[in-house]
N, C-alpha and C positions, 0 to 999 in steps of 0.2 A: 504493500500500500504506500509506504513512504517513497519507494523508488518511482512509483507511478506518478505521484503528485509532484515530486521534484522534476521528473521529466516534463510534465505538463507546464510547470512554472518556468523551466528553462527555455521553452519556446518563446517566452515573453521577456527574455533577457534584454532586448532593446528597450523595453519599457522600464527596466530596473537593472542597470548594469553594475550597480555599486554593492549589492548585497542580495542574499537569497536565503530562504529557510523553509521549514515545514513544521507542522504540528499534527500529530496523529493520536487518535483515541481508538485503538484497535477494538475495544469492547463494543463501542457504539458504531464503528465503521466510518467515523468521520476523519477526513484528512484535508488539511488546508496547506496550500503552497503559496509562496510570495516571492516576487522580485522587487527590489527597492531602488528607486532613484532618490538619492539622499538630497533633500532640500532643506529641511528643518531638523536640527539636532543630528549632526553628522556622526555622532558617537554611536557605539554599540547599544546605547540605551534606546535608540530608535528602531532596533531590529524587529522584524516581523517574521512570522505570526507573533502577536503580542498578547499576553494574558493580562487581565485586569488585576489590580492590587488585591481585590477580594477573592480572586481565583475563579469567579463564576463565568466570566466571559473570555473568549478567545477570538481575535479578529485578524483578518487580512484586509487592508485598507489601501485604496488607490485614490489619490487626489489630495485635496487640501481643505482644512477647516480654517478659514481666514480669521475668524473671530475667536481663535483658540485662547488667546491671551486673556481676553475678558472672561471667558468661561473658566479658565484656570484660576483666575483671581477669585471668582465667585465660589468655586469648589474649595479653594484653600481656606476661604473664610468660613466655610462649612466644616472644616476640619480635615479635608483630604490632603495627604502628603504625596508629593511627586518625586520620582527618582531621576527623570530626565527632563528634556525640554521639547519633546515632540508633540505635534497635534494628535498623533495616534493615542498617546497616553491620556490626553485630555478627552478624546472620544470615549475611551473605555471608562474613565472616571465618570463621565456624563451618563453613560448607560447605567452604571452602577447606582448613581444618585437618583436619576429621574426615570429610568426605563427607556426602551428603545424609541418609541414614537415621540414621547415628550422631549427626549434629548435631540432627536433629529430635527424637530421643529425649531430648536434653538440654533442649529448650525447654519452659518453663512459660509457656503463653500461650493466646491465642485468635488464630487466623490462618487465612488461605487465601492461598497464594502460588504463583506460577509461577516457575521458574528455568530458564533456557536455559544448558546446558553447551556452551560454544563448542568445547571440545576434543573431547568425546565426541559432539557433534551430537545432543544428547538434551534433550528438554523434560520437566520433572517438575512435576506439580501436587500440592500438599500441603494437607491440611485438618487442623485441630486435632482433638484427641482426642475431644471430645464434641459437635462440630458447632456451635460458637458462630458461626463465620463461614461464609457460603455459597460454593459453587463449582459452577457448571454447566459442562458440556463436551459435545462431540460433533462428529461429522462432518456437514458439509453439502456433499454432492458431494465434491470433492477438497480441501476446505478444513476444517481442524480449528479449531474455535472454542471459547473458554472465557471465562468472566467471572463477576463476583459476582452479577449479576442478568440475567434473561432479556432485558431491554430492550436490553442491550449486544449480545447475540447477534442479536437481532431486527433491529438496525440494519445488520447486514452485508448487502450486496446479494445474496448467495447464499442467505440464510436462507429456509427454507420453513416456513410456519406451519400445518403439518398436525397437527391435534389428535389426541392418543392417546386413543382412546375407552376403552381399558382403564384408563388413568390416571384418566380422568374417573369411572369406576365406583369406583375406590379413593377418590377425593376425596369422593364422596357418602357413603361409609362413614365416613371419618375426619375430615372437615372440612379436610383437607390432603392433599397428594399425598405418599405415603411415599417415602423414598429407597430405591433409586437412581432412581426414575421421575421424569419431569417431564410437564408437560401436552403437550409436543411430541414427535412421533416423532423419534427419532434423538438426542435430548438427554437427558442424565442428570445427576443430582447426584452429586458425589464423596462417597463415604461418609466419615463421621468417622473420624479415626485412620488415614487411608489415603494412600499415595503412588501416584499414577498416572504412568506413564512412557511417553512417546512417542518411539520410536527407530526408525531405519531398519535393517531386517534384511537388506538386499541386494535383496529382492524388492519392498519397499515399506515404508511407515510402519506400525508395529505398536504398539498400545496395550496395556499390561499394568497391573495394579493389585495392590497388596499392602498389608496393614495393617502399621503400625509400632507400634501400640498397640491393645488390644482390651478393650472393656468386658466382654466375655464372659470372657476370661482373668482380668481383674481381679476379677470377682465370684466366679469359681470358686476363684481363689487365696485370696480372703478367707475362704471357707468352709474351705479346707484349713489355713489359718494363722490361726485365729480369735484375736481379742483375748481375753486371759485375765485381765486385771486387773479390779479392782473398778469399780463405777460411778463412784466418785470419781476413780480413775485415768483412766477414759475421759473424764470431764469435763475433766480437766487436759490430756490429750493433744489432745482436740478444740479446746480453747481455744488451745493453742499452734499447731496447724495452721491454724485459721481466722484467728487473729491474723496469722500470717505471710502467708496468702493475701490478706488485706485490705491488709497493709502493702505487698506487691508491687504491688497494684492502685491504690495511692495515688500511684505514680510518674507525674508529669505536669508539663509546662511550661505548661499552660493551666488555667483554673479547673475545679474538680472538686466534685461533690456526690453525692447519693444519693436514690433513690426511697424513700419511707417510707409504708407503708400502716398501720403500727401492728400488723401481724401479727407472728408469731414470726420469720420469716426476715429481713424487712427491718429489724426492730428489732435482730436479732442483728448484722447487717452494720453498721448505723449505730452501735451500741454500740461495736463494735471499732474503727470509724473514729474515733469521738470520743475513745476512750481513747488513740489514737496521734496525735492532732492537737493542735497548739498553739493552735488557734483554733476557734471553733464551726464544725462541719460544716454545709454548706448542704444542707437536706433539702427535699423537694418532695412534695406530695400534691394530688390533686384530690378534690373532694367533689361529690356529686350531691344534688339537692333531694329525690329519692325516698329515704326512710329505709332501705329494704331494700338499697340499693346504695351507701350512704354510709359510707366508712371514715374520712373526715376527722377526726371527733372522736377516734377511737382514736389516729390518727397524731399529732394535736395534743398529746395527753396524754404520749405517749412522747417527742416532741420537747421538750416542756417539762421532763420529768424529765432528759433527757440534755443539755439546754441547747444545742440546735442552733439554727442560724439557719434558721428554718422558714418556708417559703412554701406557702400553700394557696390553691387557686382553686376556687371553686364553679362548676360548669359548668351552664349552662342546657340544657334539652332542645334548643333551637335550635342552640346551639354544638356539641353532640354530633352532632346530625343533619347539621350542615354538613360533618362529616368524611366521611360516607358517599360522596359523589361523588369523593373523593380516593382511596378504597381501591383501585380497580383499578390506578391508577398506582403506588401504594405497594407493593402486593402483586401484582407483575406475573405471578404464577401464581395460579390460583384458590385462595382461602384464606378460610375462613368461621368462624374462632373469633371470636365477636362481641366478645370482650375486646380485639380489635385497636383498637377505637374509644377506650376509656379509655387504652390503652397509648400510642396516638398523642398523646392530649391531655396526658398527664403528661410525655411526651418534649418536646412543644412548650413546655410550661411551664418545664421544667428548662433547655431550650436558651436561654432568655432570659437566664440567669445563668451557665451553665457549659457546657463543651464535653465533659466526661466525667461520667458518672454511674454509681455502683455500684447493683446491684440484688440482691434476695434469691432470684432464680430458682434452681431446682435443689434447694432444701431439701426439697421435698415428695417428690421421687423418691428421695433418698438417705436420708431419715430418717422415711419413712412418714407423710406429711402428708395424702395424699388419703383421703377417707372410704372409698373402695372397698377400701383395704388392710385395715382392721379390720372394716368392715361386710360386705365380701365374704367374709372369713374366717369371721365369725360366722354369716353367712347360710348358707354351704355346710355348716358344722358342724350347723346346725339343720335343714336340708332335705335334705342329701345322702343320709341314710339312708331318707328317705321314698320309697316306690315311685313309679316314674315316672308311672303313671296318676293317682295322687293329686296329684302336683305339677302335671300338666297340667290337672287339674280346678281346682286352686287358681288357676292362671294364668288360666283362662277366667273364673273367678268374679270375680277382681280386674278383669279387662278388661270385664266386663259392665256395670259402673257407669260412667257418663260421667265424664270429668275434671271437669266442672262440679259433679257430685254430690259427688265426692271433695273438691273445693275447699270446698264448703259444709260438709261434715263436719269437715274440718280447721279451718275458721274457727270452728265451734262448739266444737271441743275445744281450740283453741289456748290459751285462758285457764287451762285445767287442766293444761297441760304445762309442764315446766321449759323455760327458753329454749333449751337445747342440743337439745331434741327438737322444736323448732318449725322444720321445714325450709322453705327457700325453694322456691316452686313445688312444693308437696306432690303435686299431681295428676300432674305430670310424673314425679315419683319413683315414684308408685304404678304409673304406666304402664310405667316401666322395670322395676319389680319383677315385674309380670305377665309381661313378656317373658322375664326370666331364670329364672323359676321352672320353666319347661319344659325347661331344658337338662339334659344328662346327665352333664357333667363340670365340675369347677371351672374348668378352662382355657377351656372353651367359655363358661362364665359370664363370665369376664373379657372375652372377645371381644365378648359381648353388651353388657357394661358400657361398652366403649369404642367401640361402633358407633352410628352415627346412622341412616342408611338401612340396614336389615337385609338387603335383597336388591337392591343398587344395579344389578346387571347386568340386572335386569328393568325398570329405569327408563331406563337409558342404551342407546339403540339401537345394536346391533352391537358390544356390549362383552362382555368376559369378564374377571373379576377375576384379575390375575396373582398369583403367590405373593409374599408379603411376609414379613418376620421374624415377624409375628404368626401367620401360617398355615403357615409352614415350620418344623416343630419341630427340624429338623436344625440350624437356626441358633440355637436356644435354648441358654443356659447350662444346665449340669447342676445344677439347684437343687431339692432335695427338697421344699421348702416352697412351698405355693401363694402365700402372701403375698410371698415372695422372688421368685417367678417374675413376679408382677404388677409388682413394683418394678423388676425388671430390664427387662422388656418396655417399661415406660413410659420408662425411661432411654435405651433405644436406638431408640424410635419417637416417642412423644408429645413427649418433651423436645426432641430436635433438630429434628423436623419440624413441630411446632406451637409450643411455647413459645419456642424460640430464634428461629424464623422470625418470629414475631409481634414479638418485641422488636427484632430486628435491623432489620427493614424499617421499623417505626414510628420507631425512634430515628435510624437513618441517613437516613430521609426528611427529617429536620430537621437533619442534620449533627451529631448527638449520638452519641458513642461510649458504649456501655453495657458495663460490666465485671461479671463474675459470680463472686464469690469462692467460692461453694459448688462451682463446677465446676473449681476447681483439682484436677488429677488426683490429688494426694496426699490431698485430702479425700475424693474419690470412693473411692479404694482403702481408706482407713481406714474409711469408712462400711460397706464391704462386709465388713470384719473383725468388725464389731459383731454380737452376738447380737440376734435380734429382740426379746428382752425389754428391751433398752436402747433400743428404738425405739417399741414398742407396749406399753402397760400400761393395764389397766382400760378397754379399748376406746377408748384415746386415743393418737394418734400423736405422734411427735417428742419422746418422753420425755426423751432425753438433751439435745436442744436446749433444752427447757424448763428442765432443771436448770442448764445453762450460762447461759442468758439471765437466770435469776433472780439471778445474780451482778451483773448490770448494771441490770436493770429489774424493779421489783416485779411479781410474777406477776399481781396484780390488774389491771395495765394491759394485759396481753396475753391474759388468760384469757377468751376469747370463741369462739363457734363460727366455723369457717372460712367467710368470706364469698365468696371468689372476687373477681373483678374484672369485674363485669358491667354491662350496660345493659338497659333494659326493651324488648328487641326485640319481644316479644309484643304489648305495648301500642302501640308505634310502628306495627307492621304494620296494626293496626286503626284507626290515627289518621293522623298526618302522613305516613307512608310508604305509605299504602294505594294512592294513585294511581300512585306510582312502581312499586310491586310489581305492581299489576294490569297495567301496560304490559309489564313484563318477563315476566309469567306468562300473557300472552294466549294462548289456546289456538291460534289461527290462527298466531301467531308461532312458538310451540313446534313446531308441525307443519312449518312452512315451513323452520325452521332445521335440523330433523332430528336433534337430539341426544337428545331425551327423548321417551318415550311420555307424552303430556300428561294422560291420564285420571287417573292417581293424583295427580299434582301439583295438578290443578284441584280434585279432591275434597278434598285436604288444605287448599287455600286457602279453599274454601267453608266447611269445618268450622271453620277458624281464625277467619274473619270472623264466623261464627255463634256463636262462643265455646263450641261443643260439644266441641272439642278444641284443645289448645295445640300447634301444629306449628311453633313458632318456629324450632327448630334445623334441621328438615328444609327449611323454606322458605328460611331464610337461606342455606343451602348452595346451593340452586338460584339464588337471587337474586344471590349473589356470583359465580357462574359467568356468569350472564347479563350482569351489569354488566361483568365482566372481558372477556367476548367483545365487548360493545358498544364497549369502549375499544380493544381490540387486534385484533379481527377474526379 
């Protein structure tokens, strides 16, 4: 049993290269394994698995409890004595003092942990409120397995690698597999803000799960108890909340820095870091030689203004392409958000100098940063009243022109348009517009906006899309406004299952811890109290953040269209990646493997190579599954 759990833990050495250990209770059949990335208390006092002082609890803990110092002080006043200085010891003392659920409600942090209650003979799995840290679990025969990544579960001798075809269909739609599903039959992801409990009820082991915090309740409560102050009051309160969120995330016994793109969110985080730091903050950005994808000049200007210790690295196409063979090992579940490549590269750059980095993720979902929030709102306002047959005709008309024709039209018109109206990949956006014009409700329009393959079950053999939060309205928060519903659904789907997965796997793949101040639950709850007018004004999002950032950085340095964090997959597939892609998309291979109907895939591949259509997103989804399966079987 010990050798098995140590082997499982060793598959996660990249997440914890500094230390490892195990704890086994052969009588009950419980074995816990851990790999440690030392951030707080670098001494052996921080070793895990760790037992509580009372001996009742044993835990393996991934993540950080940022308010551990305040909790420790409270516990010391209650008479608890500590041996070391880690937040893991504070976690165990909190469980001993208040019980699991009451203690977790007090934690401000990102975490996924398991705790074995030796007295009650009960195992609890806990995940942070917004899903920053991953946790997979499930039964394989008579064995209950859990871990931070699937590779740990896969290394157990009883693991069966049966692919869930319904999950594969969901993956094609979203570029990721939505929680609670996983790519494997019998394995799930623990939902954010949830405690799962495994206990023996006399007849056998029984697993139950219940939320201790709910994004749905937080958003609904925000509308019931709205912020009633002035915009100036809101700026002051947000400044205080974000400043404290950043301050808590600066706690570290190892070097610390920040990702800086020069956009609003990362500039906001770095500004608050620098204000609270006695020395220049270390900031990192990567640049690309392709101008449409290069954010480095913007980051450099912000870094110069804030006087950070700035490091930038211009990445060659060859260096970016070299990441692709590593993706199946990093993302050991199919995942095809292509910004995974630059996210890995910036993580790798930062890890050369620091062990912890702060990022600006979460600002878009909380403060209306995605174009779909204001464009979707305006689009439905302008087309919702138009009779359905007319919209269907408009949809057909837009789709009648080839993307190549649209690209030429936009190229001709580009010099006449202001910069903010010069979209990247305009032909792709027209193609998406043609698709959504035909929908009958705004909520259906949102589903179209966030879908890649529109009918994935027709592509994946033997599949049927199971319900998700996006398709099961009973799981939606009761929000009257369409934009609010989009923001909520993004916060509980796209944020934890795409953005945070991307950042966690890329950063932990190089043993870098990334902390996200915008996802402090106090900031989340405050953001939902704000009226939309403090987020969107004049068809521009993040209004309140812009007002706050103007206190620290001149608006001219951050006033630019949202770029995203991309790479030219479309060009690579017609160039240096063509042979690799052709091998993975070979028709005979697709038929033999039996997961996909190959006809549609091959037609898209041909159109993409001929430049008559740009199918980069669809093809990358298939390619990332094929590459994943080639790695893991």
